[in-house]
C-alpha positions in Angstrom: -69.7 28.6 -11.7 -69.8 25.6 -9.3 -72.3 26.7 -6.6 -71.9 23.4 -4.9 -68.4 24.4 -3.8 -67.4 26.7 -0.9 -66.1 30.2 -1.2 -62.4 30.3 -2.2 -62.5 26.7 -3.4 -59.3 25.0 -4.7 -59.5 23.8 -8.3 -57.0 21.4 -10.0 -57.2 21.2 -13.8 -55.1 18.6 -15.6 -54.2 19.1 -19.2 -53.3 22.3 -21.1 -55.1 21.7 -24.4 -57.8 23.8 -25.9 -60.6 22.8 -23.6 -58.4 22.8 -20.5 -57.2 26.4 -21.3 -60.7 27.6 -22.0 -61.9 26.1 -18.7 -59.0 27.9 -16.9 -59.9 31.2 -18.6 -63.4 31.0 -17.3 -62.4 29.9 -13.8 -60.0 32.8 -13.6 -63.0 35.1 -13.8 -64.8 33.5 -10.9 -64.5 35.6 -7.8 -65.4 32.6 -5.7 -62.3 30.7 -6.9 -59.4 30.6 -4.5 -56.4 28.6 -5.7 -56.3 27.6 -9.4 -53.8 24.9 -10.0 -53.1 23.7 -13.5 -51.0 20.6 -14.3 -49.4 20.4 -17.7 -46.5 18.8 -19.5 -45.7 22.1 -21.3 -45.6 25.1 -19.0 -44.5 27.4 -21.8 -47.6 26.7 -23.9 -49.8 28.1 -21.1 -47.6 31.1 -20.5 -47.9 32.1 -24.1 -51.7 32.1 -24.0 -52.7 35.8 -23.9 -56.3 34.8 -22.8 -55.1 33.4 -19.5 -54.6 35.4 -16.3 -51.3 33.7 -15.6 -50.8 35.6 -12.4 -53.9 33.8 -10.9 -52.6 30.4 -11.9 -50.3 28.0 -10.1 -48.6 25.9 -12.8 -47.3 22.5 -12.0 -45.2 21.1 -14.8 -45.7 17.3 -14.6 -46.9 14.4 -16.7 -49.7 12.8 -14.6 -49.8 9.8 -17.0 -46.7 8.7 -15.0 -46.1 7.7 -11.4 -43.5 10.4 -11.1 -45.8 13.0 -12.4 -48.6 12.0 -10.0 -46.1 12.2 -7.2 -45.0 15.7 -8.2 -48.6 16.8 -8.1 -49.2 15.2 -4.7 -46.1 16.7 -3.3 -47.0 20.1 -4.6 -50.5 20.0 -3.1 -49.3 18.6 0.2 -52.4 18.4 2.4 -54.4 21.1 0.5 -58.1 20.2 0.3 -59.2 19.8 -3.4 -62.7 20.9 -4.2 -62.8 20.8 -8.0 -60.8 18.3 -10.1 -61.2 18.7 -13.8 -59.4 16.2 -16.0 -59.1 17.1 -19.6 -56.3 14.7 -20.6 -57.0 12.4 -23.6 -55.4 11.0 -26.7 -56.9 10.0 -30.1 -54.0 10.2 -32.5 -50.2 10.3 -32.5 -50.2 14.1 -33.4 -51.1 14.6 -29.7 -48.5 12.3 -28.3 -44.9 12.6 -27.2 -44.7 8.8 -27.2 -43.2 6.7 -30.0 -46.6 5.0 -30.6 -48.3 5.3 -33.9 -52.0 5.8 -32.9 -55.0 6.6 -35.0 -58.6 5.7 -35.0 -59.0 2.2 -36.5 -61.6 1.6 -39.3 -60.9 -2.1 -39.3 -60.1 -4.5 -36.5 -57.0 -5.6 -38.3 -55.5 -2.2 -37.5 -55.4 -2.9 -33.8 -52.2 -3.5 -31.9 -51.2 -4.1 -28.3 -49.2 -0.9 -28.3 -52.1 1.3 -29.4 -54.6 -0.3 -27.1 -52.2 0.0 -24.2 -51.5 3.6 -24.9 -55.2 4.6 -25.3 -56.3 2.8 -22.2 -53.3 4.2 -20.2 -53.9 7.8 -21.1 -57.7 7.9 -21.5 -58.8 5.6 -18.7 -56.1 4.7 -16.2 -54.8 8.3 -15.8 -58.2 9.6 -14.7 -58.5 6.8 -12.1 -55.0 7.3 -10.8 -55.6 11.0 -10.4 -58.5 10.3 -8.1 -56.6 7.5 -6.3 -53.6 9.9 -5.7 -55.8 12.8 -4.4 -58.5 10.8 -2.6 -57.4 11.8 0.9 -57.8 15.5 -0.1 -61.3 15.0 -1.4 -63.3 13.2 1.3 -64.1 15.8 4.0 -65.9 18.5 2.1 -68.0 19.2 -1.0 -66.1 18.2 -4.1 -66.7 17.9 -7.9 -64.7 15.4 -10.0 -65.3 15.8 -13.7 -63.4 14.1 -16.5 -63.8 14.5 -20.2 -65.1 11.4 -21.9 -66.7 11.0 -25.3 -70.0 9.9 -26.7 -68.2 7.2 -28.7 -67.4 5.5 -25.4 -71.1 4.7 -25.0 -71.7 1.1 -25.7 -75.5 1.6 -26.1 -74.9 4.4 -28.6 -72.4 2.6 -30.8 -74.1 2.2 -34.2 -71.1 3.0 -36.5 -68.3 0.8 -35.1 -64.6 1.6 -35.8 -62.3 3.6 -33.5 -61.7 0.5 -31.4 -59.1 1.7 -29.0 -60.5 5.1 -28.4 -64.1 3.8 -28.0 -63.0 1.1 -25.6 -60.7 3.3 -23.6 -63.5 5.9 -23.1 -65.9 3.1 -22.1 -63.3 1.9 -19.6 -63.0 5.5 -18.3 -66.8 5.7 -17.8 -66.7 2.5 -15.8 -63.9 3.6 -13.6 -65.6 6.9 -12.8 -68.9 5.3 -12.3 -67.3 2.9 -9.8 -65.5 5.7 -8.1 -68.8 7.5 -7.7 -70.2 4.5 -5.8 -67.3 4.5 -3.4 -67.6 8.3 -2.9 -71.3 7.8 -1.9 -69.9 6.0 1.2 -66.8 8.0 1.8 -68.0 11.5 1.0 -71.8 11.9 0.3 -71.0 15.6 -0.7 -69.1 14.4 -3.7 -70.2 14.7 -7.4 -68.4 12.5 -9.9 -69.2 13.1 -13.6 -68.2 12.1 -17.1 -68.7 14.8 -19.7 -68.9 14.7 -23.4 -67.8 18.1 -24.8 -69.0 17.6 -28.4 -66.7 18.0 -31.4 -64.4 20.9 -30.4 -62.0 22.7 -32.6 -58.8 21.4 -30.9 -55.8 19.4 -31.8 -57.6 16.2 -30.8 -60.4 16.6 -33.5 -58.5 18.6 -36.1 -57.7 15.6 -38.5 -61.4 14.6 -38.4 -63.2 17.9 -38.9 -63.7 17.8 -42.7 -67.1 16.1 -42.4 -68.3 17.9 -39.3 -71.0 20.5 -40.1 -69.9 24.0 -39.1 -72.7 24.4 -36.6 -71.6 21.2 -34.8 -67.9 22.2 -34.6 -67.6 24.1 -31.3 -65.1 26.6 -30.1 -63.2 25.7 -26.9 -64.7 28.7 -25.2 -68.3 27.7 -26.0 -67.6 24.2 -24.7 -66.0 25.4 -21.5 -69.1 27.7 -20.9 -71.5 24.8 -21.5 -69.6 22.2 -19.4 -69.4 24.6 -16.5 -73.1 25.1 -16.7 -73.7 21.4 -16.8 -71.5 20.9 -13.7 -73.2 23.8 -11.9 -76.6 22.1 -12.3 -75.5 18.9 -10.7 -76.2 17.7 -7.1 -74.8 14.7 -5.3 -77.8 12.7 -6.5 -76.4 13.1 -10.0 -73.1 11.6 -9.1 -71.9 8.8 -11.4 -73.7 10.1 -14.5 -72.6 10.8 -18.1 -73.7 14.1 -19.5 -73.1 15.9 -22.8 -72.4 19.6 -23.4 -76.1 20.2 -23.9 -76.9 18.8 -20.4 -78.4 15.6 -21.8 -77.8 12.2 -20.2 -75.9 9.7 -22.4 -76.5 6.0 -22.0 -73.7 3.8 -21.0 
């Protein structure tokens, strides 16, 4: 668990999908954790998860992809110091979305549209930056870890296959936003660690339509991914802030 953080640290986890719930399950077992605050659009989905220790969680029902949702979270936290911010929110296809936007990975550039680009950038990139912007005054006076789920396909240097235009570009934008935030945190809070994390192909709603060609040994359970990501986070120091790591603790090029 995050040794960089103080005893009884406060964690805020956004997103109630497979990886988010698996991270919550593991954090619930950490005796050093104080307040565990999860932000989700669907409270009932969390409450139905028998793996979670619901009595340990504080559930904030809000959509932090909106200004009103961010304000709801800010009001709930009031002046509570935040030590760990884990953002697991992301969108790849319209099966994950409540919006009336038909979104799917594009194989050809002709499939692009303003609507899909806007939606992908809004959810995958802007939301993470706005979370940090909203909570910044609660993360500048003490050790803090800010980690957000990115994707290897967001690496420009690693792009050999093409396709998936909106998703790739939105994750590249996310990486730049978090890298830039890490530079600012070096001035405002040298105890901060800002990370982008690639979880690998995980058996969740996000990857389900694209699992057919994934070898079984490379399709990970959410619990395995949560365990590995927390290990990666735990190995980091402020000198690593602004980096992009995968689930196997390997640096990914930008």
